[in-house]
C-alpha positions as CSV (number, residue, x, y, z in Angstrom):
1,M,15.6,21.6,-24.5
2,R,14.5,18.2,-23.7
3,R,16.9,16.8,-26.4
4,L,19.8,18.6,-24.9
5,L,19.1,17.4,-21.4
6,V,19.0,13.6,-22.8
7,V,22.2,14.0,-24.8
8,A,24.0,15.7,-21.7
9,L,22.8,12.7,-19.4
10,A,23.9,10.2,-22.0
11,L,27.3,11.7,-22.2
12,S,27.8,11.9,-18.4
13,A,26.7,8.5,-18.0
14,S,29.2,7.2,-20.7
15,S,32.1,9.1,-19.4
16,A,31.4,7.8,-15.8
17,S,31.5,4.2,-16.8
18,A,34.9,5.0,-18.9
19,Q,36.7,6.4,-16.0
20,T,40.1,4.8,-15.3
21,M,42.2,4.6,-12.3
22,Y,46.0,5.2,-12.0
23,K,48.4,3.5,-9.6
24,C,50.9,5.8,-7.9
25,V,54.0,4.6,-6.0
26,D,55.9,7.4,-4.3
27,A,59.6,7.7,-3.5
28,R,59.0,6.1,0.1
29,G,57.3,3.0,-1.6
30,V,53.6,4.0,-0.5
31,T,51.2,2.9,-3.1
32,R,47.9,5.0,-3.8
33,Y,45.2,4.8,-6.3
34,T,43.7,7.9,-7.8
35,D,41.5,9.0,-10.6
36,E,44.1,11.2,-12.0
37,P,47.7,10.7,-13.0
38,Q,50.1,12.2,-10.3
39,P,53.3,13.9,-11.2
40,G,56.4,12.1,-9.8
41,C,54.9,8.7,-9.3
42,K,55.7,5.3,-10.7
43,G,53.0,3.2,-12.0
44,G,50.4,4.1,-14.7
45,E,47.0,3.3,-15.9
46,V,45.3,0.4,-14.1
47,K,42.5,-1.7,-15.2
48,I,40.5,-2.9,-12.0
49,E,38.2,-5.8,-12.3
50,G,36.1,-7.8,-9.8
51,Q,37.6,-10.9,-8.5
52,P,35.9,-14.2,-9.1
53,P,34.6,-16.2,-6.3
54,I,36.9,-18.4,-4.2
55,S,35.0,-21.4,-5.5
56,G,35.5,-20.7,-9.0
57,K,31.9,-20.7,-10.0
58,L,29.3,-18.0,-9.9
59,S,26.0,-18.8,-8.6
60,P,22.8,-16.7,-8.6
61,P,21.6,-14.8,-5.6
62,P,19.9,-17.1,-2.9
63,Q,16.7,-15.0,-3.0
64,D,14.1,-15.3,-5.9
65,F,13.1,-11.6,-6.1
66,K,10.4,-12.2,-8.6
67,R,8.7,-14.7,-6.5
68,D,9.0,-12.4,-3.4
69,E,7.5,-9.4,-5.5
70,Q,4.5,-11.6,-6.6
71,G,4.0,-12.9,-3.1
72,F,4.1,-9.1,-1.9
73,Q,1.7,-8.1,-4.7
74,R,-0.8,-11.1,-3.7
75,R,-0.6,-10.0,0.0
76,R,-1.4,-6.3,-0.9
77,I,-4.2,-7.2,-3.1
78,A,-5.7,-9.4,-0.5
79,E,-5.4,-6.8,2.2
80,E,-7.0,-4.2,-0.1
81,R,-9.9,-6.5,-0.8
82,G,-10.2,-7.3,2.9
83,R,-10.3,-3.4,3.6
84,E,-12.9,-3.0,0.7
85,A,-15.0,-5.8,2.2
86,E,-14.7,-4.3,5.8
87,Q,-15.8,-0.9,4.4
88,K,-18.8,-2.2,2.5
89,A,-19.9,-4.1,5.6
90,R,-19.6,-0.8,7.6
91,E,-21.5,1.0,5.0
92,E,-24.4,-1.6,5.1
93,Q,-24.3,-1.6,8.8
94,N,-24.6,2.2,9.0
95,E,-27.6,2.1,6.6
96,R,-29.2,-0.5,8.6
97,C,-28.7,1.5,11.8
98,A,-30.1,4.7,10.0
99,T,-33.3,2.6,9.1
100,L,-33.7,1.4,12.7
101,H,-33.3,4.9,14.1
102,A,-35.8,6.3,11.5
103,D,-38.3,3.6,12.5
104,L,-37.8,4.3,16.1
105,R,-38.3,8.2,15.6
106,R,-41.5,7.4,13.7
107,L,-42.7,5.1,16.6
108,E,-42.0,7.7,19.2
109,S,-43.4,10.6,17.3
110,G,-46.9,10.2,18.8
111,M,-48.5,10.0,15.2
112,R,-51.2,7.6,14.8
113,L,-49.8,4.6,12.8
114,V,-51.7,2.5,10.4
115,R,-51.1,-0.9,8.8
116,P,-53.0,-2.6,5.9
117,D,-55.6,-5.1,6.7
118,Q,-56.8,-8.2,4.9
119,K,-60.0,-6.3,3.4
120,G,-57.7,-3.7,1.6
121,G,-58.2,-1.1,4.3
122,Y,-56.2,0.1,7.0
123,D,-56.0,-0.7,10.8
124,Y,-54.6,1.5,13.6
125,V,-51.6,0.2,15.6
126,E,-52.3,0.3,19.3
127,D,-50.2,2.1,21.8
128,Q,-49.2,-1.2,23.5
129,E,-48.0,-2.7,20.2
130,R,-46.3,0.6,19.3
131,D,-44.5,0.4,22.7
132,Q,-43.4,-3.1,22.2
133,R,-42.1,-2.4,18.8
134,A,-40.2,0.6,20.1
135,A,-38.7,-1.5,22.8
136,R,-37.5,-4.1,20.2
137,L,-36.0,-1.4,18.1
138,R,-34.3,0.1,21.1
139,D,-32.7,-3.3,21.9
140,E,-31.6,-3.8,18.3
141,I,-30.1,-0.6,18.2
142,A,-28.2,-1.0,21.5
143,Q,-26.9,-4.4,20.2
144,K,-26.0,-3.7,16.6
145,C,-25.4,0.2,16.4
146,R,-22.6,1.2,18.6
């Protein structure tokens, strides 16, 4: 089935490129060009070719499409890297904010907080220090976690 489709496409492409044109001049002298010969018309098969430029020489197109494509690809990659960097920064910020919120909840929970002391034991955190830490955390959250 696939081979049949490929062969049919190849034949249709070759027949389209081999299409000929016909010149038809009728009794009143009106000239028409058609893709099929017309009965009662003078003229015949015509080979139609492109006309050379007036200057007589062909020049390449003014744009360098390969360079333009390379520039486009560089800009696309740079934008993609920029988006990835922004996404990573947002994720890091979200993680930091989650940590700050968890610390604030722990401070506001009312549970007794301890910290290690120099002797290898533990010290209890006083309520005043707890309130100061909570205030600092609230300020940091207000500034950095919007």
